[in-house]
PAMARLUM-138845 format. One record per residue (C-alpha): x, y, z. Coordinates in steps of 0.25 Angstrom, whole numbers, plus 5000, padded with zeros to 4 digits. Example, Ala and Ser with C-alpha at 12.3 -4.5 7.8 and 13.67 -1.06 7.14 Angstrom:
2
<east = 5049&north = 4982&up = 5031>
<east = 5055&north = 4996&up = 5029>
//
This chain:
566
<east = 5198&north = 5034&up = 5012>
<east = 5205&north = 5032&up = 4999>
<east = 5193&north = 5024&up = 4994>
<east = 5183&north = 5035&up = 4997>
<east = 5192&north = 5045&up = 4990>
<east = 5193&north = 5036&up = 4978>
<east = 5178&north = 5035&up = 4977>
<east = 5175&north = 5049&up = 4980>
<east = 5186&north = 5054&up = 4970>
<east = 5181&north = 5044&up = 4960>
<east = 5166&north = 5049&up = 4961>
<east = 5171&north = 5064&up = 4960>
<east = 5180&north = 5061&up = 4948>
<east = 5168&north = 5054&up = 4942>
<east = 5158&north = 5066&up = 4944>
<east = 5169&north = 5076&up = 4939>
<east = 5171&north = 5067&up = 4927>
<east = 5157&north = 5066&up = 4924>
<east = 5155&north = 5081&up = 4925>
<east = 5166&north = 5084&up = 4916>
<east = 5163&north = 5073&up = 4906>
<east = 5148&north = 5078&up = 4905>
<east = 5152&north = 5092&up = 4903>
<east = 5161&north = 5088&up = 4892>
<east = 5151&north = 5080&up = 4885>
<east = 5140&north = 5090&up = 4886>
<east = 5149&north = 5100&up = 4880>
<east = 5153&north = 5091&up = 4869>
<east = 5138&north = 5088&up = 4866>
<east = 5135&north = 5103&up = 4866>
<east = 5121&north = 5106&up = 4861>
<east = 5120&north = 5092&up = 4856>
<east = 5115&north = 5088&up = 4870>
<east = 5103&north = 5098&up = 4869>
<east = 5100&north = 5095&up = 4855>
<east = 5099&north = 5080&up = 4857>
<east = 5091&north = 5081&up = 4869>
<east = 5081&north = 5091&up = 4863>
<east = 5079&north = 5083&up = 4851>
<east = 5080&north = 5069&up = 4856>
<east = 5068&north = 5068&up = 4865>
<east = 5057&north = 5067&up = 4855>
<east = 5052&north = 5054&up = 4862>
<east = 5054&north = 5050&up = 4876>
<east = 5062&north = 5038&up = 4872>
<east = 5071&north = 5046&up = 4863>
<east = 5073&north = 5056&up = 4874>
<east = 5077&north = 5046&up = 4884>
<east = 5087&north = 5039&up = 4874>
<east = 5093&north = 5052&up = 4870>
<east = 5094&north = 5057&up = 4884>
<east = 5102&north = 5044&up = 4888>
<east = 5111&north = 5046&up = 4876>
<east = 5114&north = 5060&up = 4878>
<east = 5116&north = 5057&up = 4893>
<east = 5126&north = 5046&up = 4890>
<east = 5134&north = 5055&up = 4881>
<east = 5135&north = 5067&up = 4890>
<east = 5136&north = 5058&up = 4902>
<east = 5126&north = 5067&up = 4910>
<east = 5112&north = 5065&up = 4913>
<east = 5112&north = 5079&up = 4920>
<east = 5116&north = 5085&up = 4907>
<east = 5105&north = 5079&up = 4899>
<east = 5095&north = 5082&up = 4910>
<east = 5098&north = 5096&up = 4912>
<east = 5098&north = 5098&up = 4896>
<east = 5085&north = 5091&up = 4896>
<east = 5079&north = 5100&up = 4907>
<east = 5083&north = 5113&up = 4899>
<east = 5077&north = 5107&up = 4886>
<east = 5064&north = 5104&up = 4893>
<east = 5063&north = 5117&up = 4900>
<east = 5065&north = 5124&up = 4887>
<east = 5054&north = 5116&up = 4881>
<east = 5063&north = 5109&up = 4871>
<east = 5059&north = 5096&up = 4877>
<east = 5046&north = 5092&up = 4884>
<east = 5047&north = 5086&up = 4898>
<east = 5045&north = 5072&up = 4894>
<east = 5056&north = 5073&up = 4883>
<east = 5065&north = 5079&up = 4893>
<east = 5062&north = 5068&up = 4903>
<east = 5065&north = 5057&up = 4893>
<east = 5079&north = 5063&up = 4891>
<east = 5081&north = 5063&up = 4906>
<east = 5077&north = 5049&up = 4907>
<east = 5087&north = 5045&up = 4896>
<east = 5098&north = 5053&up = 4903>
<east = 5096&north = 5044&up = 4915>
<east = 5099&north = 5032&up = 4906>
<east = 5111&north = 5039&up = 4899>
<east = 5117&north = 5043&up = 4912>
<east = 5119&north = 5028&up = 4915>
<east = 5130&north = 5027&up = 4904>
<east = 5140&north = 5032&up = 4914>
<east = 5137&north = 5019&up = 4923>
<east = 5141&north = 5011&up = 4911>
<east = 5154&north = 5018&up = 4909>
<east = 5157&north = 5015&up = 4924>
<east = 5153&north = 5001&up = 4923>
<east = 5160&north = 4997&up = 4910>
<east = 5173&north = 5006&up = 4911>
<east = 5174&north = 5013&up = 4924>
<east = 5175&north = 5002&up = 4934>
<east = 5182&north = 4992&up = 4925>
<east = 5194&north = 4999&up = 4920>
<east = 5203&north = 5009&up = 4926>
<east = 5204&north = 5020&up = 4917>
<east = 5213&north = 5030&up = 4925>
<east = 5224&north = 5029&up = 4915>
<east = 5215&north = 5033&up = 4903>
<east = 5207&north = 5043&up = 4911>
<east = 5218&north = 5052&up = 4916>
<east = 5223&north = 5055&up = 4902>
<east = 5209&north = 5057&up = 4897>
<east = 5207&north = 5067&up = 4908>
<east = 5219&north = 5075&up = 4904>
<east = 5215&north = 5075&up = 4889>
<east = 5201&north = 5078&up = 4891>
<east = 5205&north = 5090&up = 4901>
<east = 5215&north = 5095&up = 4891>
<east = 5204&north = 5095&up = 4879>
<east = 5194&north = 5102&up = 4888>
<east = 5204&north = 5113&up = 4892>
<east = 5210&north = 5115&up = 4878>
<east = 5198&north = 5112&up = 4869>
<east = 5185&north = 5120&up = 4867>
<east = 5171&north = 5117&up = 4865>
<east = 5168&north = 5103&up = 4862>
<east = 5182&north = 5099&up = 4863>
<east = 5183&north = 5104&up = 4877>
<east = 5170&north = 5097&up = 4880>
<east = 5176&north = 5084&up = 4874>
<east = 5188&north = 5085&up = 4883>
<east = 5180&north = 5087&up = 4896>
<east = 5172&north = 5075&up = 4892>
<east = 5184&north = 5067&up = 4890>
<east = 5190&north = 5072&up = 4903>
<east = 5177&north = 5069&up = 4911>
<east = 5176&north = 5055&up = 4905>
<east = 5190&north = 5052&up = 4910>
<east = 5187&north = 5058&up = 4923>
<east = 5176&north = 5048&up = 4924>
<east = 5185&north = 5036&up = 4921>
<east = 5195&north = 5041&up = 4931>
<east = 5184&north = 5043&up = 4941>
<east = 5179&north = 5028&up = 4939>
<east = 5193&north = 5023&up = 4941>
<east = 5195&north = 5031&up = 4954>
<east = 5181&north = 5027&up = 4959>
<east = 5183&north = 5012&up = 4956>
<east = 5196&north = 5013&up = 4964>
<east = 5188&north = 5019&up = 4976>
<east = 5178&north = 5008&up = 4975>
<east = 5188&north = 4997&up = 4975>
<east = 5192&north = 5003&up = 4989>
<east = 5178&north = 5004&up = 4993>
<east = 5175&north = 4989&up = 4989>
<east = 5185&north = 4985&up = 5000>
<east = 5177&north = 4992&up = 5011>
<east = 5162&north = 4991&up = 5005>
<east = 5156&north = 4978&up = 5002>
<east = 5142&north = 4976&up = 4996>
<east = 5138&north = 4969&up = 5009>
<east = 5140&north = 4982&up = 5016>
<east = 5128&north = 4989&up = 5008>
<east = 5113&north = 4985&up = 5009>
<east = 5110&north = 4972&up = 5002>
<east = 5100&north = 4973&up = 4991>
<east = 5099&north = 4958&up = 4987>
<east = 5099&north = 4945&up = 4995>
<east = 5091&north = 4951&up = 5006>
<east = 5077&north = 4953&up = 5011>
<east = 5068&north = 4961&up = 5002>
<east = 5068&north = 4973&up = 5012>
<east = 5082&north = 4972&up = 5014>
<east = 5085&north = 4972&up = 4999>
<east = 5076&north = 4984&up = 4997>
<east = 5082&north = 4992&up = 5008>
<east = 5096&north = 4989&up = 5002>
<east = 5092&north = 4994&up = 4988>
<east = 5085&north = 5007&up = 4994>
<east = 5097&north = 5010&up = 5003>
<east = 5107&north = 5008&up = 4992>
<east = 5098&north = 5016&up = 4982>
<east = 5098&north = 5027&up = 4993>
<east = 5114&north = 5027&up = 4993>
<east = 5114&north = 5027&up = 4978>
<east = 5105&north = 5040&up = 4978>
<east = 5114&north = 5047&up = 4988>
<east = 5126&north = 5044&up = 4980>
<east = 5120&north = 5050&up = 4968>
<east = 5115&north = 5062&up = 4975>
<east = 5128&north = 5065&up = 4982>
<east = 5136&north = 5063&up = 4969>
<east = 5126&north = 5069&up = 4960>
<east = 5129&north = 5059&up = 4949>
<east = 5122&north = 5046&up = 4948>
<east = 5133&north = 5042&up = 4938>
<east = 5144&north = 5044&up = 4949>
<east = 5136&north = 5036&up = 4959>
<east = 5134&north = 5024&up = 4950>
<east = 5148&north = 5025&up = 4946>
<east = 5151&north = 5023&up = 4961>
<east = 5141&north = 5012&up = 4962>
<east = 5147&north = 5004&up = 4950>
<east = 5161&north = 5006&up = 4955>
<east = 5157&north = 5001&up = 4969>
<east = 5151&north = 4989&up = 4963>
<east = 5162&north = 4986&up = 4954>
<east = 5172&north = 4987&up = 4966>
<east = 5163&north = 4977&up = 4974>
<east = 5158&north = 4987&up = 4984>
<east = 5143&north = 4986&up = 4981>
<east = 5135&north = 4974&up = 4975>
<east = 5128&north = 4975&up = 4962>
<east = 5114&north = 4975&up = 4968>
<east = 5118&north = 4986&up = 4978>
<east = 5124&north = 4994&up = 4966>
<east = 5111&north = 4993&up = 4959>
<east = 5103&north = 4999&up = 4971>
<east = 5113&north = 5010&up = 4972>
<east = 5111&north = 5013&up = 4957>
<east = 5096&north = 5015&up = 4959>
<east = 5099&north = 5025&up = 4970>
<east = 5109&north = 5032&up = 4961>
<east = 5099&north = 5034&up = 4950>
<east = 5089&north = 5040&up = 4960>
<east = 5100&north = 5049&up = 4965>
<east = 5102&north = 5056&up = 4951>
<east = 5088&north = 5062&up = 4954>
<east = 5093&north = 5070&up = 4966>
<east = 5101&north = 5079&up = 4957>
<east = 5089&north = 5082&up = 4948>
<east = 5080&north = 5084&up = 4961>
<east = 5090&north = 5094&up = 4966>
<east = 5092&north = 5101&up = 4952>
<east = 5077&north = 5103&up = 4951>
<east = 5076&north = 5111&up = 4964>
<east = 5073&north = 5125&up = 4960>
<east = 5073&north = 5121&up = 4945>
<east = 5063&north = 5123&up = 4934>
<east = 5051&north = 5115&up = 4933>
<east = 5057&north = 5107&up = 4921>
<east = 5069&north = 5103&up = 4929>
<east = 5060&north = 5099&up = 4941>
<east = 5051&north = 5091&up = 4932>
<east = 5063&north = 5084&up = 4926>
<east = 5069&north = 5082&up = 4940>
<east = 5056&north = 5076&up = 4945>
<east = 5055&north = 5067&up = 4933>
<east = 5069&north = 5062&up = 4935>
<east = 5067&north = 5059&up = 4949>
<east = 5055&north = 5051&up = 4946>
<east = 5062&north = 5044&up = 4935>
<east = 5073&north = 5040&up = 4945>
<east = 5063&north = 5036&up = 4956>
<east = 5055&north = 5027&up = 4946>
<east = 5067&north = 5021&up = 4940>
<east = 5072&north = 5018&up = 4954>
<east = 5059&north = 5012&up = 4958>
<east = 5059&north = 5003&up = 4946>
<east = 5074&north = 4998&up = 4949>
<east = 5070&north = 4996&up = 4964>
<east = 5058&north = 4987&up = 4960>
<east = 5067&north = 4979&up = 4950>
<east = 5079&north = 4978&up = 4959>
<east = 5076&north = 4964&up = 4965>
<east = 5075&north = 4959&up = 4950>
<east = 5086&north = 4967&up = 4943>
<east = 5097&north = 4965&up = 4954>
<east = 5097&north = 4950&up = 4954>
<east = 5098&north = 4950&up = 4939>
<east = 5110&north = 4960&up = 4940>
<east = 5117&north = 4952&up = 4950>
<east = 5116&north = 4939&up = 4942>
<east = 5121&north = 4947&up = 4929>
<east = 5133&north = 4952&up = 4937>
<east = 5139&north = 4938&up = 4936>
<east = 5141&north = 4940&up = 4921>
<east = 5141&north = 4956&up = 4920>
<east = 5149&north = 4966&up = 4928>
<east = 5141&north = 4972&up = 4939>
<east = 5145&north = 4987&up = 4935>
<east = 5139&north = 4984&up = 4921>
<east = 5126&north = 4979&up = 4927>
<east = 5125&north = 4991&up = 4936>
<east = 5127&north = 5000&up = 4924>
<east = 5116&north = 4992&up = 4917>
<east = 5107&north = 4993&up = 4929>
<east = 5109&north = 5008&up = 4930>
<east = 5105&north = 5010&up = 4915>
<east = 5094&north = 5000&up = 4916>
<east = 5089&north = 5007&up = 4929>
<east = 5087&north = 5020&up = 4921>
<east = 5082&north = 5014&up = 4908>
<east = 5071&north = 5007&up = 4915>
<east = 5067&north = 5020&up = 4922>
<east = 5067&north = 5027&up = 4908>
<east = 5059&north = 5016&up = 4901>
<east = 5048&north = 5016&up = 4912>
<east = 5046&north = 5031&up = 4912>
<east = 5048&north = 5034&up = 4897>
<east = 5035&north = 5028&up = 4892>
<east = 5027&north = 5037&up = 4902>
<east = 5036&north = 5049&up = 4901>
<east = 5025&north = 5058&up = 4897>
<east = 5016&north = 5054&up = 4909>
<east = 5028&north = 5055&up = 4918>
<east = 5031&north = 5069&up = 4914>
<east = 5017&north = 5073&up = 4916>
<east = 5018&north = 5068&up = 4930>
<east = 5030&north = 5076&up = 4933>
<east = 5024&north = 5089&up = 4927>
<east = 5012&north = 5087&up = 4936>
<east = 5021&north = 5086&up = 4948>
<east = 5029&north = 5098&up = 4943>
<east = 5020&north = 5107&up = 4935>
<east = 5025&north = 5119&up = 4927>
<east = 5023&north = 5132&up = 4935>
<east = 5030&north = 5142&up = 4927>
<east = 5024&north = 5151&up = 4916>
<east = 5022&north = 5143&up = 4903>
<east = 5029&north = 5154&up = 4895>
<east = 5042&north = 5153&up = 4903>
<east = 5041&north = 5138&up = 4906>
<east = 5053&north = 5136&up = 4896>
<east = 5062&north = 5146&up = 4903>
<east = 5068&north = 5136&up = 4912>
<east = 5082&north = 5139&up = 4917>
<east = 5086&north = 5124&up = 4914>
<east = 5086&north = 5128&up = 4900>
<east = 5096&north = 5138&up = 4901>
<east = 5107&north = 5128&up = 4902>
<east = 5104&north = 5124&up = 4887>
<east = 5104&north = 5135&up = 4877>
<east = 5095&north = 5128&up = 4867>
<east = 5085&north = 5126&up = 4879>
<east = 5086&north = 5140&up = 4883>
<east = 5083&north = 5145&up = 4869>
<east = 5071&north = 5135&up = 4868>
<east = 5066&north = 5139&up = 4881>
<east = 5065&north = 5154&up = 4877>
<east = 5059&north = 5150&up = 4863>
<east = 5048&north = 5143&up = 4869>
<east = 5046&north = 5154&up = 4880>
<east = 5045&north = 5164&up = 4868>
<east = 5035&north = 5155&up = 4861>
<east = 5026&north = 5154&up = 4873>
<east = 5026&north = 5169&up = 4876>
<east = 5024&north = 5172&up = 4861>
<east = 5012&north = 5162&up = 4861>
<east = 5006&north = 5168&up = 4873>
<east = 5008&north = 5183&up = 4869>
<east = 5003&north = 5181&up = 4855>
<east = 4991&north = 5173&up = 4859>
<east = 4987&north = 5184&up = 4869>
<east = 4989&north = 5195&up = 4859>
<east = 4980&north = 5187&up = 4849>
<east = 4969&north = 5186&up = 4859>
<east = 4970&north = 5200&up = 4863>
<east = 4971&north = 5206&up = 4849>
<east = 4959&north = 5198&up = 4845>
<east = 4951&north = 5203&up = 4856>
<east = 4955&north = 5217&up = 4853>
<east = 4951&north = 5216&up = 4839>
<east = 4937&north = 5213&up = 4844>
<east = 4937&north = 5224&up = 4855>
<east = 4946&north = 5235&up = 4854>
<east = 4945&north = 5238&up = 4869>
<east = 4952&north = 5225&up = 4872>
<east = 4967&north = 5226&up = 4874>
<east = 4976&north = 5216&up = 4868>
<east = 4983&north = 5215&up = 4881>
<east = 4972&north = 5208&up = 4888>
<east = 4980&north = 5195&up = 4890>
<east = 4991&north = 5202&up = 4897>
<east = 4996&north = 5191&up = 4907>
<east = 5000&north = 5181&up = 4897>
<east = 5007&north = 5191&up = 4888>
<east = 5014&north = 5197&up = 4900>
<east = 5019&north = 5183&up = 4904>
<east = 5023&north = 5181&up = 4890>
<east = 5032&north = 5194&up = 4890>
<east = 5038&north = 5189&up = 4903>
<east = 5041&north = 5176&up = 4898>
<east = 5048&north = 5182&up = 4886>
<east = 5057&north = 5191&up = 4896>
<east = 5060&north = 5178&up = 4903>
<east = 5064&north = 5172&up = 4890>
<east = 5074&north = 5183&up = 4887>
<east = 5080&north = 5182&up = 4901>
<east = 5081&north = 5167&up = 4899>
<east = 5088&north = 5167&up = 4886>
<east = 5098&north = 5177&up = 4892>
<east = 5102&north = 5166&up = 4901>
<east = 5105&north = 5155&up = 4891>
<east = 5117&north = 5147&up = 4894>
<east = 5125&north = 5148&up = 4881>
<east = 5125&north = 5151&up = 4866>
<east = 5118&north = 5142&up = 4856>
<east = 5127&north = 5130&up = 4852>
<east = 5122&north = 5129&up = 4837>
<east = 5117&north = 5137&up = 4826>
<east = 5103&north = 5131&up = 4828>
<east = 5103&north = 5135&up = 4842>
<east = 5107&north = 5149&up = 4839>
<east = 5096&north = 5151&up = 4829>
<east = 5086&north = 5146&up = 4839>
<east = 5091&north = 5156&up = 4849>
<east = 5091&north = 5167&up = 4839>
<east = 5076&north = 5164&up = 4835>
<east = 5072&north = 5163&up = 4850>
<east = 5078&north = 5176&up = 4853>
<east = 5071&north = 5183&up = 4841>
<east = 5058&north = 5176&up = 4846>
<east = 5060&north = 5181&up = 4860>
<east = 5062&north = 5195&up = 4855>
<east = 5050&north = 5196&up = 4846>
<east = 5041&north = 5190&up = 4857>
<east = 5046&north = 5200&up = 4867>
<east = 5043&north = 5211&up = 4857>
<east = 5029&north = 5206&up = 4855>
<east = 5027&north = 5205&up = 4871>
<east = 5032&north = 5220&up = 4871>
<east = 5023&north = 5224&up = 4860>
<east = 5011&north = 5217&up = 4867>
<east = 5015&north = 5223&up = 4880>
<east = 5013&north = 5238&up = 4875>
<east = 5003&north = 5245&up = 4883>
<east = 4993&north = 5246&up = 4872>
<east = 4980&north = 5239&up = 4867>
<east = 4980&north = 5232&up = 4854>
<east = 4965&north = 5233&up = 4851>
<east = 4963&north = 5241&up = 4839>
<east = 4954&north = 5254&up = 4839>
<east = 4942&north = 5251&up = 4831>
<east = 4939&north = 5256&up = 4817>
<east = 4952&north = 5251&up = 4810>
<east = 4953&north = 5239&up = 4800>
<east = 4968&north = 5239&up = 4800>
<east = 4968&north = 5239&up = 4816>
<east = 4959&north = 5226&up = 4816>
<east = 4967&north = 5220&up = 4805>
<east = 4980&north = 5222&up = 4813>
<east = 4974&north = 5216&up = 4825>
<east = 4969&north = 5204&up = 4817>
<east = 4982&north = 5201&up = 4810>
<east = 4990&north = 5202&up = 4824>
<east = 4980&north = 5192&up = 4830>
<east = 4983&north = 5182&up = 4819>
<east = 4998&north = 5185&up = 4821>
<east = 4997&north = 5183&up = 4836>
<east = 4990&north = 5170&up = 4835>
<east = 5000&north = 5165&up = 4825>
<east = 5011&north = 5169&up = 4833>
<east = 5005&north = 5162&up = 4845>
<east = 5003&north = 5149&up = 4838>
<east = 5017&north = 5149&up = 4832>
<east = 5023&north = 5152&up = 4846>
<east = 5015&north = 5141&up = 4852>
<east = 5022&north = 5132&up = 4841>
<east = 5035&north = 5137&up = 4845>
<east = 5033&north = 5135&up = 4860>
<east = 5031&north = 5120&up = 4858>
<east = 5039&north = 5116&up = 4846>
<east = 5051&north = 5107&up = 4849>
<east = 5059&north = 5115&up = 4839>
<east = 5052&north = 5127&up = 4832>
<east = 5064&north = 5130&up = 4824>
<east = 5062&north = 5118&up = 4815>
<east = 5056&north = 5120&up = 4802>
<east = 5044&north = 5111&up = 4806>
<east = 5037&north = 5116&up = 4818>
<east = 5030&north = 5105&up = 4827>
<east = 5016&north = 5107&up = 4830>
<east = 5011&north = 5107&up = 4844>
<east = 5007&north = 5093&up = 4847>
<east = 5008&north = 5083&up = 4858>
<east = 5015&north = 5073&up = 4849>
<east = 5030&north = 5072&up = 4850>
<east = 5037&north = 5079&up = 4839>
<east = 5043&north = 5067&up = 4834>
<east = 5029&north = 5061&up = 4831>
<east = 5025&north = 5073&up = 4822>
<east = 5025&north = 5070&up = 4808>
<east = 5033&north = 5077&up = 4797>
<east = 5020&north = 5081&up = 4790>
<east = 5015&north = 5087&up = 4803>
<east = 5028&north = 5095&up = 4806>
<east = 5028&north = 5100&up = 4792>
<east = 5014&north = 5105&up = 4793>
<east = 5017&north = 5111&up = 4806>
<east = 5029&north = 5119&up = 4800>
<east = 5020&north = 5124&up = 4789>
<east = 5009&north = 5129&up = 4798>
<east = 5020&north = 5136&up = 4807>
<east = 5026&north = 5143&up = 4795>
<east = 5012&north = 5147&up = 4791>
<east = 5008&north = 5152&up = 4804>
<east = 5022&north = 5160&up = 4805>
<east = 5020&north = 5165&up = 4791>
<east = 5006&north = 5170&up = 4795>
<east = 5011&north = 5177&up = 4807>
<east = 5022&north = 5184&up = 4799>
<east = 5011&north = 5188&up = 4789>
<east = 5003&north = 5194&up = 4801>
<east = 5015&north = 5202&up = 4806>
<east = 5018&north = 5208&up = 4792>
<east = 5003&north = 5211&up = 4789>
<east = 5002&north = 5219&up = 4802>
<east = 5014&north = 5227&up = 4797>
<east = 5006&north = 5230&up = 4785>
<east = 4993&north = 5233&up = 4793>
<east = 5002&north = 5243&up = 4802>
<east = 5007&north = 5251&up = 4790>
<east = 4993&north = 5252&up = 4784>
<east = 4987&north = 5255&up = 4797>
<east = 4996&north = 5266&up = 4799>
<east = 4992&north = 5273&up = 4786>
<east = 4978&north = 5271&up = 4789>
<east = 4979&north = 5277&up = 4803>
<east = 4987&north = 5289&up = 4798>
<east = 4976&north = 5291&up = 4788>
<east = 4965&north = 5291&up = 4800>
<east = 4974&north = 5301&up = 4808>
<east = 4974&north = 5310&up = 4796>
<east = 4959&north = 5309&up = 4794>
<east = 4957&north = 5312&up = 4809>
<east = 4950&north = 5298&up = 4811>
<east = 4959&north = 5294&up = 4822>
<east = 4969&north = 5302&up = 4831>
<east = 4984&north = 5301&up = 4830>
<east = 4984&north = 5294&up = 4844>
<east = 4974&north = 5283&up = 4839>
<east = 4982&north = 5281&up = 4826>
<east = 4995&north = 5279&up = 4834>
<east = 4988&north = 5269&up = 4843>
<east = 4982&north = 5261&up = 4831>
<east = 4995&north = 5261&up = 4824>
<east = 5003&north = 5257&up = 4836>
<east = 4993&north = 5246&up = 4839>
<east = 4995&north = 5240&up = 4825>
<east = 5010&north = 5241&up = 4826>
<east = 5010&north = 5233&up = 4839>
<east = 5001&north = 5223&up = 4832>
<east = 5011&north = 5222&up = 4821>
<east = 5023&north = 5221&up = 4831>
<east = 5015&north = 5209&up = 4839>
<east = 5014&north = 5201&up = 4826>
<east = 5028&north = 5204&up = 4821>
<east = 5034&north = 5200&up = 4834>
<east = 5025&north = 5188&up = 4836>
<east = 5029&north = 5183&up = 4822>
<east = 5044&north = 5185&up = 4823>
<east = 5044&north = 5178&up = 4837>
<east = 5036&north = 5166&up = 4832>
<east = 5045&north = 5165&up = 4820>
<east = 5058&north = 5165&up = 4828>
<east = 5052&north = 5155&up = 4838>
<east = 5049&north = 5146&up = 4826>
<east = 5063&north = 5148&up = 4820>
<east = 5057&north = 5155&up = 4808>
<east = 5062&north = 5169&up = 4812>
<east = 5071&north = 5177&up = 4802>
//
């Protein structure tokens, strides 16, 4: 009974310590976690590398994965980039196994852990901000060390009652019996992880059991295979009812685990005898930690070169069914303020592109036939207006304030862009036709200028919708090439063309203001001469005023989206 209590208590303390330490490390990292992940995935290899490093630092693959889901949902990262980070997180999470192998099962750290728990808890309670987070990280780390000591004591008692011969054999038997033993232990490992909801805790139990002599090296390797598959169960459960992005990443994660497990099972008859022979000179727990890391590294190395094809396969299995305008408004992004802002910014950009494109086509048709109403393309415009309303509601649910001056500026620009785009939608939604009555040169000139403005605004909004970071001085062109492969000359040229397009849009908006003033004087003269009635004059003046408002809001919204707003 005491053995079971020690084992269960050790596992519980380990899970609690990991939770407290992870929360502290995340708080200590602050916005750095999001910044590093959003800028480190230029290539699949760098994404996997930084995913492993960040996970090793914060000691939580879940933290890395959930942050990645938010960034992918918001459009900050592409799906292949996000998947590369998740792959790397699987490698980084094996670092805890090395902690267990090199320190936890070899040295009793109870005497040092208890004072560390006291000091860490005191700092957490009395400190604030990152000081408090550092205290939580220290206390959590000490809890993990204390838990490993408790777990090791429990495993010592278990070793007196359990022997490797009591478990299915995986070596030294017939092929079928060995396969049965591997699969049976893999299933046990999967169940352990599913119950504990932590592969790290399950592997800590396995390493401690092997160190105590309760299970053999080959049996521990089979358990590790199952425990790695078991981590996918939490992702599968989290994907139920989740967004399409979360479901895709969960499916890709499960497939990755299954492929890595299949490779490990195929190589099992080759690798295990080598490990057994190496155990004569190297500690078994060290070999198990190395096997755990190599297991995940090989899976990453196999899938990383074909990550684009792999992601296309996943996207075909789970296609996007939502509106393309609101695709970024994924609730997974709400947990990360920077991802929330980016999701809203891209939604505004897509809605603005849709509305301005529809307006340009409708006004162009109206200038050729005055009986054609500008609102002939009502469906996409109504959808864009609905997307903007959803963006406003989405922004109101952001999890917290910006954590840096740059994030604050980006939030302010996004809110201004959303406001002007919403006003443009309201103006376009007025029950009136923008087709000009025949016979007025100023009317035709106003329509022509507004068409140019709408086309420019649509083009700039399209750039903002796909640019990795539109607030940079150099706006990346829309291209299939990775941003890191774009030359400085190309970036400079793109920035110049963007500034020119924005300057042209501003010129059109101001020119329409001049046309409106001239048009009002001319119309008043026509009323005085009796050429037009007062009602006709008011309708014509209002039409030009609305054209000016459309150009103005399109210009201001595009400028704020591109970080050029005043």
